[in-house]
VOGU-3710 file (C-alpha; in Angstrom, 3 decimals, decimal comma):
1> mvthaarera> 62,280/154,191/96,124  60,643/155,678/93,109  58,038/157,491/95,036  60,663/158,934/97,574  62,845/160,072/94,536  59,742/161,834/92,883  59,017/163,547/96,465  62,613/164,725/96,772  62,801/166,053/93,378  59,597/168,044/93,751
11> rvaavggtde> 60,601/169,373/97,063  63,997/170,650/95,813  62,211/172,342/92,524  59,479/173,819/94,875  61,951/175,699/97,012  63,709/177,100/94,022  66,465/174,668/93,427  67,936/174,279/89,970  66,824/171,227/87,673  70,308/169,834/88,115
21> aashaaavag> 70,185/169,959/91,908  66,648/168,526/91,933  67,690/165,755/89,682  70,691/164,981/91,786  68,397/164,873/95,023  66,044/162,456/93,429  68,792/160,084/92,353  70,514/160,163/95,779  67,385/160,004/97,868  65,933/157,009/95,893
31> glspsrvrvt> 69,101/155,059/95,613  68,238/154,790/91,872  70,564/154,123/88,949  70,637/157,334/87,190  70,974/155,585/83,684  67,567/153,942/84,429  65,645/157,070/85,558  63,688/159,591/83,498  62,152/162,601/84,987  59,404/164,948/83,734
41> versggrvhv> 58,860/168,353/85,417  56,068/170,671/84,911  55,658/174,136/86,440  52,350/175,826/86,308  49,920/177,774/88,569  52,434/178,023/91,520  52,976/174,348/91,553  55,614/171,727/90,479  54,523/168,443/89,199  57,259/165,831/88,939
51> rvdyaaasda> 56,960/162,304/87,367  59,651/159,668/87,835  59,824/156,799/85,542  62,302/154,026/86,495  63,198/150,888/84,571  63,861/148,348/87,355  65,823/145,333/86,667  63,891/142,060/87,455  65,702/139,635/89,437  62,761/137,366/90,348
61> plvgvfldvv> 63,433/133,666/90,235  61,885/132,157/86,925  59,989/135,300/86,091  63,185/137,509/85,814  64,001/135,522/82,539  60,923/136,612/80,883  60,595/140,103/82,393  63,991/141,956/81,714  62,866/145,299/82,854  59,805/146,272/85,182
71> pltasatmrt> 58,540/149,827/84,643  57,952/151,759/87,771  56,292/155,207/87,958  55,643/157,806/90,645  54,612/161,267/90,718  54,452/164,264/93,314  53,168/167,804/93,289  54,060/170,624/95,512  53,391/174,170/95,752  56,220/176,517/94,858
81> e> 57,592/178,806/97,721
//
């Protein structure tokens, strides 16, 4: 889910979409809770690099008590068009 969100965010940004449109695409595509997502975007040299950090809630039996949040990270880079 996080990888898909990063890819969609990079795709929208690469084709000239606004940051708001790209962030919306990332949240919708990944099915992620917007309050748990942090997105970093870097544009340089004709490329867009996106990093998505997501604080996933742990619901694993027994272990979930000790791990309240599991950090997940994904990134994607695309050439701008």
